[in-house]
C-alpha positions as CSV (number, residue, x, y, z in Angstrom):
1,X,-0.1,0.1,0.0
2,X,1.1,3.5,-0.8
3,X,1.6,6.3,1.7
4,X,-0.7,9.2,1.4
5,X,0.2,12.1,-0.7
6,X,1.2,15.0,1.4
7,X,-0.9,18.0,0.6
8,X,-0.3,21.8,1.3
9,X,-2.0,23.2,4.4
10,X,-4.1,26.3,4.2
11,X,-6.1,24.6,1.0
12,X,-9.3,23.3,0.6
13,X,-8.0,20.1,-0.7
14,X,-6.2,19.6,2.6
15,X,-9.4,20.2,4.3
16,X,-11.3,17.8,2.1
17,X,-8.8,15.1,3.0
18,X,-9.7,15.5,6.6
19,X,-7.2,18.3,8.0
20,X,-8.9,20.5,10.3
21,X,-6.0,23.0,11.1
22,X,-7.0,26.6,11.2
23,X,-5.5,27.5,8.1
24,X,-7.4,24.7,6.5
25,X,-10.6,25.6,8.1
26,X,-10.1,29.4,6.7
27,X,-9.2,28.4,3.2
28,X,-12.8,26.0,3.5
29,X,-14.4,29.2,5.0
30,X,-13.4,31.5,2.2
31,X,-14.0,28.9,-0.3
32,X,-17.6,28.7,1.0
33,X,-17.7,32.3,1.0
34,X,-16.9,32.9,-2.6
35,X,-19.6,30.2,-3.6
36,X,-22.1,31.9,-1.9
37,X,-21.5,35.3,-3.5
38,X,-20.9,33.6,-7.0
39,X,-24.6,32.0,-6.4
40,X,-26.0,35.2,-5.3
41,X,-24.6,37.0,-8.4
42,X,-26.4,34.2,-10.2
43,X,-23.2,32.6,-11.5
44,X,-23.5,28.7,-10.9
45,X,-20.7,26.4,-11.2
46,X,-17.0,26.9,-11.2
47,X,-16.1,27.1,-14.7
48,X,-18.3,28.5,-17.5
49,X,-20.0,25.5,-19.4
50,X,-19.9,25.3,-23.2
51,X,-21.9,28.1,-24.9
52,X,-23.4,27.2,-28.5
53,X,-21.1,28.9,-31.2
54,X,-24.0,30.8,-32.2
55,X,-24.3,32.7,-29.0
56,X,-20.5,33.4,-28.9
57,X,-20.3,35.6,-31.6
58,X,-23.8,37.0,-30.9
59,X,-25.7,39.2,-34.0
60,X,-22.9,40.8,-36.1
61,X,-22.7,44.4,-35.7
62,X,-21.4,47.0,-38.1
63,X,-19.4,48.1,-34.8
64,X,-17.3,44.8,-35.3
65,X,-14.2,44.7,-37.7
66,X,-13.0,41.4,-39.0
67,X,-10.4,41.4,-37.1
68,X,-12.5,41.6,-33.7
69,X,-14.7,38.8,-34.9
70,X,-11.6,36.8,-35.6
71,X,-10.3,37.3,-32.2
72,X,-13.6,36.3,-30.5
73,X,-13.7,33.2,-32.7
74,X,-10.1,32.3,-31.3
75,X,-11.0,32.9,-27.9
76,X,-13.9,30.7,-28.1
77,X,-12.0,28.1,-29.3
78,X,-9.5,28.3,-26.8
79,X,-12.1,28.3,-24.2
80,X,-13.7,25.1,-25.8
81,X,-10.6,23.4,-25.9
82,X,-10.4,23.4,-21.9
83,X,-13.6,21.4,-21.7
84,X,-12.8,19.3,-24.9
85,X,-9.6,17.5,-22.9
86,X,-12.7,15.8,-20.7
87,X,-13.5,12.3,-21.8
88,X,-17.2,12.9,-20.7
89,X,-20.6,13.7,-23.0
90,X,-19.7,17.7,-22.2
91,X,-15.9,17.0,-23.6
92,X,-17.6,15.3,-26.6
93,X,-19.8,18.1,-27.3
94,X,-17.1,20.9,-26.8
95,X,-15.0,19.0,-29.4
96,X,-17.9,19.3,-31.8
97,X,-18.6,22.9,-30.9
98,X,-14.9,23.7,-30.8
99,X,-14.9,22.2,-34.4
100,X,-17.7,24.3,-35.8
101,X,-16.1,27.4,-34.3
102,X,-12.8,26.9,-36.1
103,X,-14.5,25.8,-39.6
104,X,-16.3,29.1,-39.1
105,X,-13.0,30.7,-38.6
106,X,-11.5,29.1,-41.5
107,X,-14.3,30.2,-43.8
108,X,-14.0,33.9,-42.3
109,X,-10.3,33.9,-43.3
110,X,-10.9,32.6,-46.5
111,X,-13.6,35.4,-47.5
112,X,-11.2,37.7,-46.0
113,X,-8.3,36.3,-48.5
114,X,-10.8,36.2,-51.3
115,X,-11.7,39.8,-50.8
């Protein structure tokens, strides 16, 4: 049997592994406080979930330049890459949506180069 991995005190990880020293309790209290503040602000979950590609860019407005749209699509592809690494249904969905965003980005670049 292997020895348990050491953990850093003053973290929620240490608290969840059973440590009840004051720094670990303080970390847990702070974590719970941040959670309640996010919930009160209407933010649920610790990470943003996948957003459909159509909702990511929002309706095109004359104020957005092609460079800005390209930057938005690249940012969306990067954010989906985080979830896409998971071997879950959410990961599969994120990989699919990321592929859609990258296709859209390729079409945009092709249209710009053709113009």
